[in-house]
C-alpha positions, 0 to 999 in steps of 0.5 A: 704826704697824705696817706689814708692807708690803714696801719697793720695795728689798724687792720687788726682793730678792724679784723677784731671788731668785725669778728665780734660783730659777726659772731656776737652782736649779730644776734643781740637784737633778736635777744633783747627786742622780746621784752616789753620795756626798756628796762627789761630790754637793757637787762637782756642786753647784759650777756652780750655786754659781758662778752664785750668785756671779756673780748677787751672792748672796755680795755680798748678804750684805755691807754696802755700806760694804765693797763689798757690796750687802746690806740689812737683816736682813729683806732677807736673810730674804726672800732665804733663804726664797725660795731655800730653798723651791726648793733647800736644798743650793745655798742652804745652801752660799751662806748657810753661806759668809755665816755663815763671813764673819760673824765677820770682818764683825762684829769684824774690823779694817778691814785684815783686812776689806780683806785677807780679803773680796776673793775674796768681793766679786769676783763671780768664782769659787766662794769658800767661807767657814766658821765652824768651831766644832763638834767631833766630840764635840759643843759644846753645853756647850763653855762649862760650867765644869769640863767638857772644853770645846773640844778644838781648841787654839792656843798662841802661838809667836813670830809664829805661832799653832800650832793642833791639834785636830779639827772636824766638822759637817754643813754647815761647808764647811771643806775647800773644793772640793778638801779643801785648805781653804775660802777662809776658815775662822774657826776657834774654839779654846781658848788652851792647849797641844795636849792640855792639859785645861781648868782646872776652876776657870777660866772657859772664856770667857777662853781662847776665840779665833778664828783665820783660816785661808785656802787660802794658810795651808793651802798654807804648812803641811806636808800632814799638818798639815791632813787631811780624815779623812772626809766626812759623809753626811747623809740631807738637804741631800745635796749640802752639804759637812761634812768631819771635819778634823784640825789638827796643829801647824798654823801660822797667822800672828799677823796672822790672829788675828780674836778674841783670847783672851777675846773669841772667845765674843762673836764666835761668839755674834753670828754664831749669833744672826743665823743663828738668824733665818735658820734661821727663814727657811729653815724658812719656805722648807721650809714653803712648799714643802711647803704648795704641793705638798700644796695642788696635790695636794689640788686636783687628786687625788680618790684615786678619789672624786668630788671633790678631796680638798681638799673633805674636811674632814680634809684641808682642816684639815691644809692650814689648819694648815699655812698658819697655821704658815707665816704665823705663822713668817714674821711672827715671823722678820720681827719677830725681824729688826727686834728684832735690828737695833734692839738689842732682844736675842736673845730673838726671834731664838732664838724664831724658830729654835726655833718655825720649825724645829720647825714645819717638821717638823710641816708636812711631816708634815701635808703627807704625811698629807694626801697619804697613801701616795703622799707616801712615794714618792721621786718625790714632793717630800715625803721630800726635804723631810722629810729637809731639814726634820729638820736645822733644829732640830738645826744652828746650835745645836740647839733642845734642847741650845743654843737652849732653854737660851739662852732659859731663861737669858734668862727666869731673869734678874732684870731680864727683862721678857717684852714688852720686844722685843714692843712696840718 
C-alpha cells in the first residue's frame, strides 16, 4: 500500500525543525549579512551554528547506535527542507558537517568512530566536519583513465602518510573557524609521490584513498604544511565557508587512514549519493520559500489595479506551476529516500538532485516574473533566493558534469530495468 502519511516521529521532526527555524534561523541573515567579506560573514554565523549544535542538529545526522538521534533518510529530508526554507547559509553549514561525517559513518572502524565522532556527539561547541574532495581545477572527470586525476597525493612513510596538494570548494568548511582546520576533514587523495602524474594505463580508482585530518593533526604539523590561501566569495550562500587550502608535506598518522587505496572511491560515492537526496530537499526548501513569498505578494498587491494580481490569469498560472513543481519535487525526494534506504540503487537519488535543483531555479524565476520589477529589489527576498538557488545545480556533483553522466551510465547498462525502483 502506498501511504504518504507522516509518522508521529516524522511529525516531531517537522515540529522541532519548524520551531528552531522560526525562533533562531529567522534572524540569522540580518546578523551575518552586515560584514563585507565571506570570511567575516561566516564568523558572524557562528552563534547560530552554536545554537544548532545545542539543539541536537548534528546528533540528528548520526544513528542512535553511535549515540546520535538520527532516524531515516526521509527524516533527514524533512529536517533539511524545513530549515533551508528559512535560512540557507546556517543550514548548509549544518548539513555540510553531516556530509563531512558521512565517510566516517559509512566505512570507518568502530575504533575510528569512537575516537573521531566525540566532538560531534557532545552537543557542545561548534565542531565542523568536511568532505574534502574538490580541487581548484575541478574534479568532474577525476576518475577518467588517462586524465590528470586528483592533484592531491599521499605517500606512506613509516607510520605516517605524507599529504600534498590543494583543495577548494565553495562549501567545504575545511579551514574551520580560525583557518587552522575543521574538527574533522576527510581528505580524498591519490596514492602517489608529490607531483607524480597519474599513469595513463592505470585505473584511477585503484589509487584513491581517504585520510582523516583533525585540528590536532594540523597543530602537530609545521605552520607552512597547512595554509589557507584564499576565502572564496560567492553570490549566494553568502555566509558559508569554502577556503582554498594547500597541504605541503603534511603528515597524517597511519591510524587516520579511513579508506585505503582502492576503496576511497566507494566511500566518496556513498556519501555523495546520500547527499543527492538532501540537495533535492534543499531545493524544495527554496521553492517553498519562493512560492510562499510570491503567493503573499500576489494576494495582497494590486499593482495599481482594482483587484489582487493573483486574480490575473497569467500570474495565477505562474503560481500554479510553481506549486506543482514544488509538490512533485518533494514527492520525488521522498521516493528517492525510500529507494536508497531499501537498496534499490542510486537512480532516483540522482534524479532527485537534478530535477529538484533545476526546478528550484525555475521556480524563483517564475516567482520574480509574477511579482514583477519589485522582485529585483534587494529589499525583497527574491534576489537572495535566486543567488542561493543557482548554486544547487552546481554543487555536490554538478548536474551537467557529474550527475547526468552518472545517470547516463545507469541507462547504458545492459541489465538496466527502468522501473525497478519505481514499483518497489
